[in-house]
RODO-2510 file (C-alpha; in nm, 4 decimals, decimal comma):
residues 315
     n   res          X          Y          Z
     1     m    -2,9381    -2,3751    -0,0159
     2     f    -3,1575    -2,5858     0,2054
     3     t    -3,0600    -2,9899     0,2709
     4     p    -3,3059    -3,1512     0,1258
     5     v    -3,5952    -3,2321     0,3022
     6     k    -3,7086    -3,5127     0,1203
     7     g    -3,8193    -3,7990     0,3689
     8     r    -3,8562    -3,5446     0,7074
     9     s    -4,1277    -3,5778     0,8824
    10     v    -4,3102    -3,2385     0,9382
    11     i    -4,6497    -3,0384     1,1050
    12     v    -4,8301    -2,8272     0,9666
    13     t    -5,0987    -2,6634     1,2004
    14     g    -5,3716    -2,4111     1,0496
    15     g    -5,2702    -2,6660     0,7478
    16     s    -5,5938    -2,7157     0,5398
    17     k    -5,6147    -2,3275     0,3745
    18     g    -5,4276    -2,0116     0,2966
    19     i    -5,0195    -2,0115     0,4251
    20     g    -5,0418    -2,3049     0,5662
    21     k    -5,1648    -2,5445     0,3024
    22     g    -4,8798    -2,3175     0,0735
    23     i    -4,6626    -2,4272     0,3234
    24     a    -4,7696    -2,7818     0,3689
    25     g    -4,7876    -2,7945    -0,0038
    26     v    -4,3860    -2,7001    -0,0470
    27     f    -4,2754    -2,9634     0,1608
    28     v    -4,4694    -3,2652     0,0180
    29     r    -4,3961    -3,2038    -0,3263
    30     e    -3,9971    -3,2172    -0,2082
    31     g    -4,0431    -3,5626    -0,0705
    32     a    -4,1541    -3,4452     0,2968
    33     n    -4,3874    -3,6585     0,4984
    34     v    -4,6275    -3,3624     0,6216
    35     l    -4,9585    -3,4373     0,9193
    36     i    -5,1572    -3,1197     0,8429
    37     a    -5,3892    -3,0338     1,1440
    38     a    -5,6787    -2,7931     1,1543
    39     r    -6,0412    -2,7777     1,3412
    40     d    -6,2217    -2,8886     1,0573
    41     e    -6,2237    -3,2508     0,9130
    42     g    -6,4268    -3,1331     0,6119
    43     m    -6,1468    -2,9087     0,4931
    44     l    -5,8741    -3,1116     0,6194
    45     s    -5,9949    -3,3851     0,4177
    46     a    -6,0663    -3,1942     0,0289
    47     a    -5,6607    -3,0001     0,1294
    48     a    -5,5186    -3,3672     0,2100
    49     e    -5,6040    -3,4625    -0,1472
    50     e    -5,5226    -3,1642    -0,3168
    51     l    -5,1826    -3,1668    -0,1879
    52     a    -5,1295    -3,5649    -0,2229
    53     a    -5,1743    -3,5326    -0,6437
    54     g    -4,8693    -3,5561    -0,7977
    55     a    -4,6472    -3,5155    -0,4506
    56     e    -4,3555    -3,7213    -0,3775
    57     g    -4,3907    -3,6882    -0,0042
    58     k    -4,6944    -3,8522     0,1663
    59     v    -5,0070    -3,6259     0,3287
    60     e    -5,1643    -3,6936     0,6681
    61     t    -5,4609    -3,5272     0,8814
    62     t    -5,5548    -3,4880     1,2073
    63     v    -5,8387    -3,2281     1,3455
    64     a    -5,7049    -3,0744     1,6051
    65     d    -5,7738    -2,7026     1,8438
    66     v    -5,4168    -2,5823     1,9611
    67     s    -5,5713    -2,3857     2,1697
    68     r    -5,6065    -2,6915     2,3654
    69     v    -5,3453    -2,8516     2,5344
    70     e    -5,4451    -3,2244     2,5381
    71     d    -5,5035    -3,1447     2,1675
    72     c    -5,1304    -3,0380     2,1058
    73     r    -5,0166    -3,3282     2,2725
    74     r    -5,2419    -3,5671     2,1064
    75     l    -5,0977    -3,3691     1,7723
    76     a    -4,7530    -3,4851     1,8432
    77     q    -4,8258    -3,8100     1,9373
    78     t    -5,0207    -3,8487     1,6693
    79     a    -4,7572    -3,7455     1,4056
    80     v    -4,4670    -3,9994     1,5606
    81     e    -4,7278    -4,2624     1,5400
    82     r    -4,8058    -4,2067     1,1722
    83     l    -4,4792    -3,9939     1,0429
    84     g    -4,2087    -4,1893     1,2329
    85     g    -4,1028    -3,8685     1,4545
    86     i    -4,0312    -3,5304     1,4456
    87     d    -3,8156    -3,3247     1,2429
    88     i    -4,0032    -2,9609     1,1787
    89     l    -4,3224    -2,8201     1,3290
    90     c    -4,4348    -2,4566     1,1782
    91     a    -4,6652    -2,3315     1,3950
    92     n    -4,8905    -2,1543     1,0947
    93     a    -5,2272    -2,1663     1,2886
    94     g    -5,4027    -1,8732     1,3766
    95     v    -5,7136    -1,6649     1,3767
    96     f    -5,7967    -1,2693     1,3172
    97     p    -6,0975    -1,1185     1,4060
    98     d    -6,2178    -0,8493     1,3851
    99     k    -6,2791    -0,6248     1,6875
   100     p    -6,2169    -0,2674     1,7741
   101     l    -6,0595    -0,2523     2,1526
   102     a    -6,3955    -0,0564     2,2993
   103     e    -6,6554    -0,3102     2,1824
   104     m    -6,3308    -0,6227     2,2888
   105     t    -6,4779    -0,8595     2,5402
   106     e    -6,2530    -1,0891     2,7433
   107     a    -6,4117    -1,3863     2,4931
   108     d    -6,2471    -1,2085     2,1729
   109     v    -5,9317    -1,2042     2,3301
   110     d    -5,8964    -1,5431     2,4947
   111     a    -6,0068    -1,6949     2,1422
   112     v    -5,6999    -1,4990     2,0242
   113     l    -5,4151    -1,5393     2,2264
   114     g    -5,5575    -1,9172     2,3058
   115     c    -5,5075    -2,0089     1,9570
   116     n    -5,2075    -1,7468     1,8307
   117     l    -5,0114    -1,7641     2,1016
   118     k    -5,1076    -2,0797     2,3504
   119     g    -5,1296    -2,2722     2,0663
   120     t    -4,7683    -2,1970     1,9205
   121     m    -4,6939    -2,2330     2,2798
   122     f    -4,7759    -2,5486     2,3272
   123     s    -4,7384    -2,7414     2,0342
   124     v    -4,3688    -2,6283     2,0535
   125     q    -4,3900    -2,8154     2,3825
   126     a    -4,5543    -3,1081     2,3150
   127     c    -4,3356    -3,1650     2,0345
   128     l    -4,0196    -3,1515     2,2315
   129     p    -3,9437    -3,4575     2,2695
   130     a    -4,0117    -3,6049     1,9423
   131     l    -3,8400    -3,3353     1,7932
   132     e    -3,5130    -3,3151     2,0068
   133     a    -3,5385    -3,7436     1,9308
   134     s    -3,4338    -3,6412     1,5418
   135     g    -3,1302    -3,4550     1,6135
   136     r    -3,1968    -3,1826     1,3982
   137     g    -3,5217    -3,0329     1,4879
   138     r    -3,6905    -2,7642     1,3747
   139     v    -3,9874    -2,4828     1,4159
   140     v    -4,0528    -2,2071     1,2449
   141     v    -4,3845    -1,9726     1,3932
   142     t    -4,5518    -1,7847     1,1560
   143     s    -4,6001    -1,4163     1,3102
   144     s    -4,7006    -1,1296     1,1181
   145     i    -4,5708    -0,7926     1,0466
   146     t    -4,9404    -0,6815     1,2449
   147     g    -4,7876    -0,6237     1,5649
   148     p    -4,4646    -0,6357     1,6194
   149     i    -4,3803    -0,3806     1,3071
   150     t    -4,7325    -0,1880     1,2344
   151     g    -5,0813    -0,2147     1,3431
   152     y    -5,4908    -0,1885     1,2273
   153     p    -5,7948    -0,0369     1,4074
   154     g    -5,9490    -0,3520     1,4899
   155     w    -5,6901    -0,6039     1,5503
   156     s    -5,5172    -0,4776     1,8949
   157     h    -5,5389    -0,8575     2,0303
   158     y    -5,4080    -0,9897     1,6377
   159     g    -5,0993    -0,7620     1,6981
   160     a    -5,0434    -0,8669     2,0518
   161     s    -5,0771    -1,1744     2,0382
   162     k    -4,8449    -1,1667     1,7077
   163     a    -4,5936    -0,9948     1,9041
   164     g    -4,5826    -1,1902     2,1643
   165     q    -4,4642    -1,4745     1,9370
   166     l    -4,1704    -1,2702     1,8899
   167     g    -4,0580    -1,2908     2,2589
   168     f    -4,1271    -1,6030     2,3271
   169     l    -3,8800    -1,7382     2,0387
   170     r    -3,6519    -1,5871     2,1619
   171     t    -3,6309    -1,7337     2,5197
   172     a    -3,7249    -2,0622     2,3573
   173     a    -3,4521    -2,0766     2,0987
   174     i    -3,1869    -2,0043     2,4097
   175     e    -3,3614    -2,2924     2,6062
   176     l    -3,3407    -2,5326     2,3143
   177     a    -3,0160    -2,4810     2,1217
   178     p    -2,8900    -2,7302     2,3510
   179     r    -3,0981    -2,9940     2,2649
   180     k    -2,9936    -2,9191     1,9058
   181     i    -3,3480    -2,7693     1,7956
   182     t    -3,3632    -2,4207     1,5826
   183     i    -3,6750    -2,1941     1,6389
   184     n    -3,7346    -1,9343     1,4498
   185     a    -4,0546    -1,6831     1,2687
   186     i    -4,1464    -1,5650     0,9741
   187     m    -4,2868    -1,1733     0,9038
   188     p    -4,5582    -1,2170     0,6434
   189     g    -4,7110    -0,9141     0,5182
   190     n    -4,9848    -0,9571     0,2862
   191     i    -5,1094    -1,2488     0,1351
   192     a    -5,3771    -1,3268    -0,0819
   193     t    -5,5431    -1,6782     0,0404
   194     e    -5,8840    -1,8295    -0,0505
   195     g    -6,0312    -1,7871     0,3131
   196     l    -5,9985    -1,4500     0,3647
   197     a    -6,2955    -1,2869     0,1317
   198     d    -6,4837    -1,1140     0,4393
   199     l    -6,2665    -0,8524     0,4381
   200     g    -6,3796    -0,6800     0,0719
   201     e    -6,3051    -0,5533    -0,2407
   202     e    -6,2639    -0,2491    -0,0536
   203     y    -5,9535    -0,3863     0,1494
   204     i    -5,8685    -0,5560    -0,1226
   205     r    -5,7695    -0,2727    -0,3518
   206     g    -5,6800    -0,0339    -0,0790
   207     m    -5,3570    -0,3247    -0,0441
   208     e    -5,2656    -0,3141    -0,4004
   209     p    -4,9322    -0,1522    -0,4456
   210     p    -4,8325     0,0801    -0,7423
   211     s    -4,7370    -0,2158    -0,9444
   212     r    -5,0437    -0,4236    -0,8557
   213     s    -4,8056    -0,7478    -0,7251
   214     t    -4,9329    -0,9884    -0,4656
   215     a    -4,7847    -1,2391    -0,2964
   216     w    -4,9731    -1,5097    -0,3676
   217     a    -5,0322    -1,8206    -0,1171
   218     l    -4,8397    -2,0906    -0,3089
   219     s    -5,1349    -2,3145    -0,5065
   220     t    -5,1189    -2,6842    -0,5455
   221     t    -5,3746    -2,7535    -0,8045
   222     s    -5,2149    -2,4291    -1,0427
   223     a    -4,8079    -2,3252    -1,2170
   224     t    -5,0405    -1,9649    -1,2933
   225     r    -5,1064    -1,7040    -1,0591
   226     p    -5,5368    -1,5420    -0,9721
   227     s    -5,7027    -1,3011    -1,1636
   228     s    -5,5859    -0,9383    -1,1231
   229     s    -5,8907    -0,9074    -1,1598
   230     p    -6,0999    -0,7352    -0,8676
   231     a    -6,3614    -0,9232    -0,8883
   232     t    -6,2032    -1,2836    -0,8330
   233     k    -5,9139    -1,1581    -0,6071
   234     p    -5,9163    -1,3594    -0,2679
   235     a    -5,8566    -1,1017    -0,0073
   236     t    -5,5220    -1,1125     0,2236
   237     s    -5,4169    -1,2004     0,5365
   238     p    -5,4501    -0,8898     0,8029
   239     a    -5,1286    -0,7693     0,7843
   240     r    -5,1366    -0,3876     0,6990
   241     p    -4,9572    -0,1528     0,4121
   242     s    -4,8698     0,1524     0,7387
   243     w    -4,5331     0,1888     0,9239
   244     s    -4,8252     0,3827     1,1901
   245     t    -5,1834     0,3906     1,1455
   246     g    -5,1180     0,6819     1,0862
   247     a    -4,9024     0,6187     0,7941
   248     r    -5,1515     0,4392     0,5998
   249     c    -5,3143     0,7521     0,3559
   250     c    -5,0187     0,8633     0,3138
   251     r    -4,9417     0,8830    -0,0617
   252     s    -4,5534     1,0078    -0,0324
   253     p    -4,3539     0,7612     0,1599
   254     p    -4,0635     0,8706     0,3460
   255     p    -3,7368     0,8124     0,0688
   256     r    -3,5994     0,5073     0,2287
   257     w    -3,9270     0,3406     0,1922
   258     r    -4,0147     0,4539    -0,1790
   259     g    -4,0168     0,1756    -0,4276
   260     s    -3,8523    -0,1830    -0,3407
   261     e    -3,5042    -0,3166    -0,2268
   262     p    -3,3669    -0,6809    -0,2516
   263     c    -3,3397    -0,8408     0,0054
   264     g    -3,2595    -1,2428    -0,0333
   265     a    -3,4596    -1,3843    -0,2781
   266     a    -3,7705    -1,2087    -0,1874
   267     r    -3,8065    -0,7578    -0,1805
   268     i    -3,9123    -0,5729     0,0687
   269     p    -4,1673    -0,2513    -0,0318
   270     c    -4,2403     0,0614     0,0734
   271     p    -4,4738     0,0064     0,4091
   272     v    -4,7158     0,2837     0,3352
   273     r    -4,8222     0,2105    -0,0170
   274     g    -4,8577    -0,2101     0,0038
   275     a    -4,5938    -0,3691     0,2459
   276     g    -4,6059    -0,6693     0,2055
   277     l    -4,7065    -0,6964    -0,1092
   278     t    -4,4004    -0,9107    -0,3084
   279     d    -4,3756    -1,1420    -0,5770
   280     v    -4,3262    -1,4771    -0,3724
   281     p    -4,1517    -1,7534    -0,5742
   282     g    -4,2011    -1,9787    -0,3634
   283     t    -4,2350    -2,0994     0,0403
   284     m    -3,9728    -2,1842     0,0697
   285     r    -3,6982    -2,0135    -0,1175
   286     s    -3,8378    -1,7098     0,1163
   287     l    -3,8124    -1,8978     0,4192
   288     e    -3,4235    -2,0037     0,3027
   289     a    -3,4170    -1,5848     0,2818
   290     v    -3,5139    -1,5345     0,6497
   291     s    -3,3516    -1,8267     0,7604
   292     s    -3,0590    -1,6546     0,6132
   293     k    -3,0930    -1,3780     0,8019
   294     l    -3,1283    -1,5157     1,1721
   295     r    -2,9288    -1,7857     1,0830
   296     p    -2,6533    -1,5850     1,3222
   297     i    -2,9048    -1,4780     1,5477
   298     a    -2,8885    -1,8487     1,6468
   299     f    -2,5353    -1,9076     1,5669
   300     s    -2,4498    -1,5804     1,8784
   301     i    -2,7840    -1,7130     2,1047
   302     r    -2,5988    -2,1264     2,0832
   303     y    -2,2730    -1,9918     2,1676
   304     c    -2,4035    -1,7673     2,4315
   305     n    -2,6020    -2,0638     2,5983
   306     g    -2,2655    -2,2724     2,5173
   307     s    -2,1357    -2,2771     2,8780
   308     s    -2,2916    -2,1032     3,2285
   309     e    -1,9832    -1,8800     3,2431
   310     s    -2,0590    -1,7093     2,9108
   311     a    -2,4095    -1,7069     3,0266
   312     t    -2,3395    -1,5020     3,3286
   313     r    -2,1233    -1,2354     3,1238
   314     r    -2,3895    -1,2033     2,8799
   315     s    -2,6270    -1,0919     3,1538
***
């Protein structure tokens, strides 16, 4: 069970749409005060109006490009000024332009790594003083199954950025534990969001598992799920259904992956036939399921970091 977040101060980067807006919506409904950040001021304003309707917590906005270090620092300062501090940072901002490796330019790589990886690192860095001052700082990074677990043609730079986030947080966890700050990641599969329709209906149909259950980003305006009609469903995030690229078209998945197995509050379907497409009752419960499995790891890190002697034995 989560400790109540009412009155806590939260930053959500990439909070104007998709997964970020869903996360922000859960927090404000639970009474937290949230600062959402994104690059588009118009989308931020619209999201804030939607999120604030009937919410217990307040919603603030700020325009920020997390690929720019100065914007990350300004974001943290804005949160301190408007919310009184920072208890939780959700480093969620990310981009995923499709580009085959043979056609990829330096600018393509810089754009993706700049937002997804460098943006994560420097937004965490900028928030450190306030997170430490809270005495209970929490960082949640939105990674992906694409990169750390699987891949797909056209997203080699995206996959590298998401795998890089996990490499970053493993060392960051050791460094931040003495400051009473924890950092973990969630690794979503396919999440249907309103901003990804350009992936096309064929892609959406390819991601549908036999059960047609889909993890829909939490909506703040309706308690019902969107229509399951291919013509009305939004597209999914760039997380792939295959355990490997070659397995994507496999119709006979390995026995250990056939069907779905319980995993805390969530379920893990076959990665060949629709990995990550699963009913998610709420973002907070999904985070709780992940957190419950990572807590022993975090404890081990804190324990090994408890003294120079134990750190030496570890190495």
